[in-house]
C-alpha positions as CSV (number, residue, x, y, z in Angstrom):
1,M,-36.1,-31.7,3.6
2,D,-34.6,-30.0,0.6
3,L,-30.9,-29.7,0.2
4,Q,-29.7,-26.5,-1.4
5,I,-26.1,-25.9,-2.5
6,L,-25.2,-22.3,-2.2
7,E,-22.5,-20.6,-4.2
8,H,-19.4,-20.3,-2.0
9,R,-16.0,-18.7,-2.8
10,V,-12.8,-19.5,-1.0
11,R,-9.6,-17.6,-1.4
12,V,-6.3,-19.4,-0.9
13,L,-3.0,-17.6,-0.3
14,S,0.3,-19.5,-0.3
15,L,3.0,-17.5,1.4
16,A,6.7,-18.2,1.6
17,R,8.1,-17.9,5.1
18,R,10.1,-14.8,4.2
19,G,6.9,-13.1,2.8
20,L,4.8,-13.6,5.9
21,W,5.8,-10.3,7.4
22,L,4.0,-8.5,4.6
23,Y,0.7,-9.8,6.0
24,T,1.4,-9.5,9.8
25,H,-0.7,-6.4,10.3
26,P,-3.9,-7.4,8.3
27,L,-3.7,-10.9,9.8
28,L,-3.6,-9.5,13.3
29,K,-6.7,-7.3,12.5
30,L,-8.5,-10.4,11.3
31,L,-7.7,-12.3,14.5
32,L,-8.3,-9.5,17.0
33,L,-11.0,-7.4,15.2
34,P,-13.1,-9.9,13.2
35,R,-16.2,-7.7,13.3
36,R,-14.5,-5.0,11.3
37,S,-13.6,-7.3,8.5
38,R,-16.9,-9.3,8.6
39,C,-14.8,-12.4,7.8
40,K,-16.6,-15.6,8.7
41,F,-14.1,-18.2,7.5
42,F,-10.4,-18.0,8.2
43,S,-7.7,-20.7,8.4
44,L,-3.9,-20.4,8.7
45,T,-1.9,-23.6,8.3
46,E,1.9,-24.0,8.5
47,T,3.6,-26.4,6.2
48,P,7.2,-27.4,5.9
49,E,7.6,-25.1,2.9
50,D,5.3,-22.2,3.5
51,Y,2.1,-20.9,5.1
52,T,-1.4,-21.5,3.6
53,I,-4.2,-19.1,4.3
54,M,-7.8,-19.8,3.5
55,L,-10.5,-17.2,3.9
56,D,-13.8,-15.9,2.5
57,E,-14.3,-12.9,0.2
58,E,-14.6,-10.4,3.1
59,G,-11.5,-11.8,4.8
60,F,-9.6,-11.6,1.5
61,K,-10.5,-7.9,1.1
62,A,-9.2,-7.2,4.6
63,V,-5.9,-9.0,4.0
64,T,-5.1,-7.5,0.6
65,Q,-6.3,-3.9,1.4
66,G,-3.2,-1.7,1.1
67,L,-0.9,-4.5,0.0
68,F,-1.2,-3.8,-3.7
69,I,-1.2,-7.5,-4.5
70,Q,-3.8,-10.1,-5.5
71,C,-4.2,-13.7,-4.4
72,L,-1.8,-16.3,-5.8
73,A,-4.5,-18.8,-6.2
74,H,-8.2,-18.9,-5.8
75,V,-11.1,-21.5,-5.8
76,N,-14.3,-20.4,-7.5
77,S,-17.6,-22.3,-7.8
78,S,-18.6,-20.0,-10.7
79,P,-15.5,-18.6,-12.5
80,A,-15.8,-15.4,-14.4
81,P,-13.4,-13.1,-16.4
82,C,-11.2,-10.8,-14.2
83,R,-12.6,-12.5,-11.0
84,G,-10.7,-11.2,-8.0
85,C,-9.5,-8.1,-9.8
86,H,-10.2,-4.6,-8.3
87,R,-11.5,-1.8,-10.4
88,N,-8.8,0.5,-9.1
89,S,-5.9,-1.8,-10.2
90,L,-4.4,1.0,-12.2
91,D,-4.3,3.3,-9.1
92,K,-2.6,0.6,-7.1
93,I,0.0,0.2,-9.9
94,T,0.8,3.9,-9.8
95,A,1.0,4.0,-6.0
96,K,3.1,0.8,-5.8
97,T,5.5,2.0,-8.5
98,R,6.3,5.2,-6.5
99,Q,7.0,3.1,-3.4
100,M,9.2,0.6,-5.3
101,E,11.2,3.4,-6.9
102,K,12.7,4.2,-3.5
103,E,13.2,0.5,-2.6
104,A,15.0,0.0,-6.0
105,K,17.6,2.6,-5.1
106,E,18.2,1.0,-1.7
107,L,18.5,-2.4,-3.3
108,F,21.0,-1.2,-5.9
109,R,23.1,0.5,-3.3
110,S,23.1,-2.6,-1.1
111,Y,24.1,-4.8,-4.1
112,L,27.0,-2.5,-5.0
113,T,28.2,-2.6,-1.4
114,H,27.9,-6.4,-0.8
115,Q,29.5,-7.2,-4.2
116,G,32.4,-4.7,-3.9
117,L,31.4,-2.7,-6.9
118,L,31.5,0.8,-5.5
119,V,34.7,1.6,-7.4
120,S,33.8,4.0,-10.2
121,D,35.3,1.9,-13.0
122,L,33.3,-1.2,-11.9
123,R,30.2,1.0,-11.1
124,R,30.1,2.2,-14.7
125,L,29.7,-1.3,-16.0
126,C,26.3,-1.4,-14.3
127,D,25.0,1.3,-16.6
128,E,25.1,-0.9,-19.7
129,A,21.6,-1.5,-21.1
130,V,19.7,-4.8,-20.6
131,Q,17.9,-6.0,-23.7
132,W,14.5,-6.6,-22.3
133,F,14.0,-3.2,-20.6
134,P,12.2,-0.6,-22.6
135,T,14.4,2.2,-23.9
136,E,11.7,4.8,-23.8
137,N,9.3,5.9,-21.1
138,I,6.3,3.6,-21.5
139,T,4.0,6.1,-19.8
140,D,4.0,8.1,-23.0
141,Q,2.2,5.2,-24.7
142,P,-1.5,4.7,-24.8
143,K,-2.8,3.0,-21.7
144,V,-3.2,-0.5,-23.1
145,V,0.2,-0.5,-24.8
146,M,1.8,0.8,-21.6
147,L,0.2,-2.0,-19.5
148,Q,1.4,-4.6,-22.0
149,E,5.0,-3.3,-21.9
150,L,4.9,-3.1,-18.1
151,Y,3.6,-6.7,-17.9
152,R,6.3,-8.0,-20.3
153,T,9.0,-6.2,-18.4
154,L,7.8,-7.5,-15.0
155,V,7.7,-11.1,-16.3
156,H,11.4,-10.8,-17.3
157,M,12.3,-9.0,-14.0
158,K,10.6,-11.7,-12.0
159,D,12.8,-14.3,-13.7
160,A,15.9,-12.2,-13.4
161,L,15.4,-11.7,-9.6
162,E,14.9,-15.4,-9.1
163,N,18.2,-16.0,-10.9
164,I,20.1,-13.3,-9.0
165,G,18.7,-14.6,-5.7
166,K,20.0,-18.1,-6.5
167,Q,23.4,-16.7,-7.3
168,Q,23.5,-14.6,-4.2
169,Q,22.8,-17.6,-2.0
170,V,26.3,-18.7,-3.0
171,L,28.0,-15.3,-3.4
172,S,26.7,-13.7,-0.2
173,T,27.2,-14.6,3.4
174,P,24.2,-16.3,5.1
175,G,21.8,-13.8,6.7
176,A,23.2,-10.9,4.6
177,A,20.8,-7.9,4.4
178,L,21.0,-8.1,0.6
179,L,19.2,-11.5,0.5
180,D,16.2,-10.0,2.4
181,K,16.1,-7.0,0.1
182,L,16.1,-9.3,-3.0
183,Q,13.3,-11.5,-1.5
184,N,11.2,-8.5,-0.7
185,T,11.7,-7.1,-4.2
186,Q,10.6,-10.4,-5.7
187,W,7.4,-10.3,-3.7
188,A,6.8,-6.7,-4.8
189,V,7.3,-7.5,-8.5
190,R,4.9,-10.4,-8.3
191,G,2.3,-8.2,-6.7
192,L,2.8,-5.5,-9.3
193,L,2.6,-8.2,-12.1
194,S,-0.7,-9.5,-10.6
195,N,-2.2,-6.0,-10.6
196,T,-1.0,-5.3,-14.2
197,G,-2.6,-8.5,-15.4
198,C,-5.8,-7.4,-13.7
199,A,-5.6,-4.0,-15.3
200,L,-5.2,-5.6,-18.7
201,C,-8.1,-8.0,-18.0
202,L,-10.4,-5.1,-17.1
203,E,-9.4,-3.5,-20.5
204,G,-10.4,-6.7,-22.2
205,V,-6.8,-7.5,-23.3
206,S,-4.8,-10.6,-22.7
207,P,-1.3,-10.1,-21.2
208,N,1.5,-10.3,-23.7
209,S,5.0,-11.4,-22.5
210,R,6.9,-11.7,-25.7
211,H,10.0,-13.8,-25.4
212,T,13.3,-12.0,-25.5
213,P,16.4,-14.1,-26.3
214,E,18.6,-14.3,-23.2
215,R,22.4,-14.1,-23.3
216,P,24.2,-17.2,-22.1
217,A,24.4,-17.6,-18.4
218,A,27.6,-16.3,-16.8
219,T,29.9,-19.0,-15.6
220,N,32.2,-17.0,-13.3
221,A,31.4,-15.2,-10.1
222,F,32.6,-11.8,-11.3
223,Q,30.4,-11.8,-14.4
224,Q,27.4,-12.9,-12.3
225,K,27.9,-9.9,-10.1
226,I,28.1,-7.6,-13.1
227,D,25.1,-9.1,-14.8
228,G,23.0,-8.7,-11.6
229,C,24.3,-5.2,-11.2
230,K,23.1,-4.3,-14.7
231,V,19.6,-5.7,-14.1
232,L,19.2,-3.8,-10.8
233,R,20.5,-0.5,-12.2
234,N,18.2,-0.8,-15.3
235,W,15.3,-1.7,-12.9
236,Q,16.0,1.5,-10.9
237,K,16.0,3.6,-14.0
238,F,12.9,1.9,-15.3
239,L,11.0,2.7,-12.1
240,E,12.3,6.3,-12.1
241,K,10.8,6.8,-15.6
242,L,7.5,5.2,-14.5
243,A,7.3,7.4,-11.4
244,R,8.1,10.6,-13.4
245,G,5.6,9.7,-16.1
246,S,2.8,9.0,-13.6
247,V,3.4,12.3,-11.7
248,K,3.3,14.1,-15.1
249,K,0.0,12.5,-16.0
250,A,-1.5,13.2,-12.6
251,L,-0.6,16.9,-12.8
252,Q,-2.0,17.1,-16.4
253,A,-5.2,15.4,-15.2
254,L,-5.5,18.0,-12.4
255,R,-5.0,20.9,-14.8
256,D,-7.6,19.5,-17.1
257,Q,-10.0,19.1,-14.2
258,R,-9.5,22.7,-13.2
259,K,-10.1,23.9,-16.7
260,R,-13.4,21.9,-16.9
261,R,-14.5,23.4,-13.6
262,K,-13.7,27.0,-14.8
263,G,-15.6,26.3,-18.1
264,T,-18.6,25.0,-16.1
265,K,-18.6,28.1,-13.9
266,R,-18.4,30.5,-16.9
267,K,-21.4,28.7,-18.6
268,E,-23.4,28.9,-15.4
269,G,-22.6,32.7,-15.0
270,S,-23.5,33.4,-18.6
271,S,-26.8,31.5,-18.3
272,R,-27.8,33.5,-15.2
273,S,-27.0,36.8,-16.9
């Protein structure tokens, strides 16, 4: 009897308890409609800290479809560049950015309300620029440069959100809606960061997250509130620029497509005559 070892690929997702709701719908589809996903291996384990999901490639596709995120960890028997990255990563970035723009407005409003910063004099302090946010609209840059700037910004935003979340665990009352919004934004940023890394990988470019010197951490509660407010306000403006730029490019691409079609029809008409 010959023993043959076949190539096998297992995806591993590690999910925080607060992030499990993001996967409720696709997980139910896997459990109740396994034939549609063609998933042959699926395991869900609860640990004291989080949930661990193990599934095969078909199951991974079913879980991540529509979520705009990639796996947090994976096990490969034959690793390769950009393994696990989808060819439409750039499309997912555009779609997710538009969705996150609305969520950023809600998060900023919730932050102002919970921190008592709705007064106009205090509200104006939030408009002060944060050093690591781009000053110009990065969608005006060439694609690779834009993706590198987006990746760098997302790395800083991920760290900033973690810091704000820790501060709000002390400043906010337990169970406050703001805490859930901050957690959801952290998951969304991580997902967008993953797809941006994939888009860069598919372009043959390594992510570049240049270090930006950070200002000393605030020691009093009021300054912590203001610093968090500045980050969330700049994040909102950053996403607004991204959304506007992506819409502008989409419209330009549509116009170019129409021009090409008209040109093709004219050539066909002239050739017939």
